[in-house]
Structures are given as structure tokens and as C-alpha cells.
C-alpha positions in Angstrom: -51.9 75.3 -58.7 -53.4 73.2 -61.9 -51.9 69.8 -60.3 -55.0 68.7 -58.2 -58.4 67.8 -59.5 -60.4 70.8 -57.5 -58.4 73.1 -58.9 -59.7 71.9 -62.3 -64.0 72.0 -60.5 -63.4 75.4 -59.9 -62.1 76.1 -62.4 -64.8 75.0 -65.2 -67.3 76.3 -62.2 -66.2 79.9 -63.1 -66.1 79.3 -66.9 -70.0 78.2 -66.4 -70.3 81.6 -64.2 -68.3 83.4 -67.0 -70.0 82.7 -69.7 -73.8 83.5 -68.1 -72.9 86.6 -67.6 -72.5 87.1 -71.9 -75.3 84.7 -72.5 -79.8 84.5 -72.3 -81.8 83.5 -69.4 -84.2 82.6 -72.2 -86.6 83.9 -75.1 -89.8 85.4 -74.4 -92.1 84.9 -77.7 -95.4 86.9 -77.3 -97.7 87.8 -80.0 -95.5 90.6 -80.7 -92.6 88.7 -81.4 -90.0 87.2 -79.6 -86.9 88.9 -78.0 -84.4 88.0 -75.7 -83.7 88.4 -72.3 -80.2 88.3 -70.9 -78.5 87.9 -67.1 -77.1 91.3 -67.3 -80.4 92.9 -67.8 -81.4 91.8 -64.7 -79.6 94.0 -62.0 -80.3 91.4 -59.4 -79.5 88.8 -61.5 -76.2 90.4 -62.4 -75.5 91.2 -59.1 -76.1 87.3 -57.6 -73.5 86.7 -60.6 -70.8 88.6 -59.7 -70.9 87.4 -56.4 -70.7 84.3 -57.2 -67.7 84.5 -59.8 -65.7 86.3 -56.6 -66.8 83.4 -54.7 -65.6 81.4 -56.9 -62.3 83.2 -57.9 -61.3 83.5 -54.3 -62.0 79.7 -54.3 -59.6 79.1 -57.4 -56.7 81.4 -56.5 -56.7 80.5 -52.7 -54.8 76.9 -53.2 -52.2 77.9 -50.7 -55.1 78.3 -47.8 -57.0 74.8 -48.3 -59.2 75.2 -45.5 -60.4 78.9 -47.0 -60.5 77.4 -50.0 -62.9 74.7 -49.2 -65.1 77.0 -47.1 -65.6 79.9 -50.4 -66.4 76.6 -52.2 -69.2 75.5 -50.5 -69.9 79.2 -49.8 -70.3 79.4 -53.3 -71.6 76.3 -54.3 -75.1 77.4 -51.4 -75.0 80.7 -53.2 -75.2 79.3 -56.7 -78.2 76.6 -55.5 -80.0 79.4 -54.1 -79.7 81.2 -57.8 -80.8 78.1 -59.1 -84.2 78.0 -56.9 -84.6 82.0 -57.6 -84.0 81.5 -61.4 -87.0 78.3 -61.3 -89.5 80.6 -59.3 -88.4 83.0 -62.1 -89.9 80.6 -64.5 -92.6 78.9 -62.5 -94.1 83.1 -62.0 -93.9 84.0 -65.7 -95.2 80.6 -66.4 -98.6 81.2 -64.4 -98.4 84.7 -65.5 -98.3 85.9 -61.5 -97.1 89.6 -61.4 -97.8 90.1 -65.1 -101.2 91.0 -66.9 -102.6 88.9 -69.6 -100.2 88.7 -72.3 -99.8 85.7 -73.5 -96.3 85.3 -73.8 -94.5 82.4 -73.4 -90.8 82.2 -71.8 -88.5 79.4 -73.3 -85.3 79.3 -70.8 -81.9 78.5 -72.5 -80.0 75.9 -71.7 -77.5 78.3 -69.4 -80.4 78.4 -66.9 -79.3 74.8 -65.4 -75.4 76.3 -65.0 -75.4 77.3 -61.6 -76.8 73.8 -60.4 -73.7 72.1 -62.9 -71.1 74.9 -60.8 -72.6 74.1 -57.5 -72.3 70.6 -58.0 -68.6 71.4 -59.1 -67.6 73.5 -56.2 -69.3 71.0 -54.0 -66.8 68.0 -55.9 -63.8 70.6 -55.2 -64.5 71.1 -51.2 -64.5 67.8 -51.1 -61.6 66.8 -52.7 -60.0 70.1 -51.1 -61.4 68.5 -47.5 -59.5 64.9 -48.6 -56.6 66.7 -49.8 -56.2 68.6 -46.3 -56.9 65.3 -44.5 -53.7 63.6 -46.1 -51.6 66.5 -45.3 -52.4 66.2 -41.8 -52.0 62.3 -42.0 -48.3 62.7 -43.4 -47.5 65.5 -40.8 -48.8 63.2 -38.1 -46.6 60.7 -39.7 -44.0 62.6 -40.1 -43.5 64.0 -36.6 -44.0 60.7 -34.8 -41.1 59.3 -36.7 -39.1 62.0 -35.7 -40.2 61.3 -31.6 -38.8 57.8 -31.9 -35.9 58.7 -33.5 -34.9 60.9 -30.4 
């Protein structure tokens, strides 16, 4: 399982997603003081994180079925890119004050807000390496098959 680099990529992406569950989205600074906002406090963020975590876990532990592993890794990457866009839109809405009263509060996002894009890049790299690995296995199979055909 740990013999291939794609497993390392998937494991790091999974750890990044798990760390998001226990960290802050950002800190809201207003006239009343500051308040930390966590990912698990927003139900939609929590559901999205659990979906991507499950997809990454499936990709990580389905190393025997390379095509499934590659497809699930790409699905996870797409979900993470959408999640990153969602976080960016939320940040923009908050900074512009859309959908909230004029409180004068500002939000400072945590560095974990870029974890989805890092995990998506790692998932794409893993999918690429899985595809290359599968191509190498298929090539070796064709060579072995042609070698046995010449012997007969």
C-alpha cells in the first residue's frame, strides 16, 4: 500500500481534510470583540468535509482497484475545488457585507482556508500517478502476452 507515491499524496490530502474538521475557518473581529468560526459549526461545511473525507478514504484504501481509485481521487479533487470556491464566495460575501446588517465586523480567514486547494492538487497528482501506474501494468501485461505467444 505505501509503496507508491500516489498513496502518500492521498494520505496527505486526507490528513489535510481531517485537520480542517478541528480548525477554524477564520476569526470574526467586530466591535464586541473577536469570535472564532469553526468548520464543524456550519452544517453545510461539515457535510461537505465529510463527503470529501469519505471520498479520500475510499481512494486511499482501494489500491487494489486502480481505476476506481483514480476516479474517486478525481471526484474528491473536483469536490475540493468546489469547496474552495464556496469558501472564497463566502469570504467575498462577508467582506462586502452581503446578507448581513452593517455591523462593521471583518473576518480574517485562517490558513486552513487554502487546505482544500492543496488537497485537490494532491488528489490530482495521485490520480495522474495512478493512471501512469495502470498504463505501466497494462504495458507489462501486453509484453508478457506477446512473449508467450512467440514461444508457442
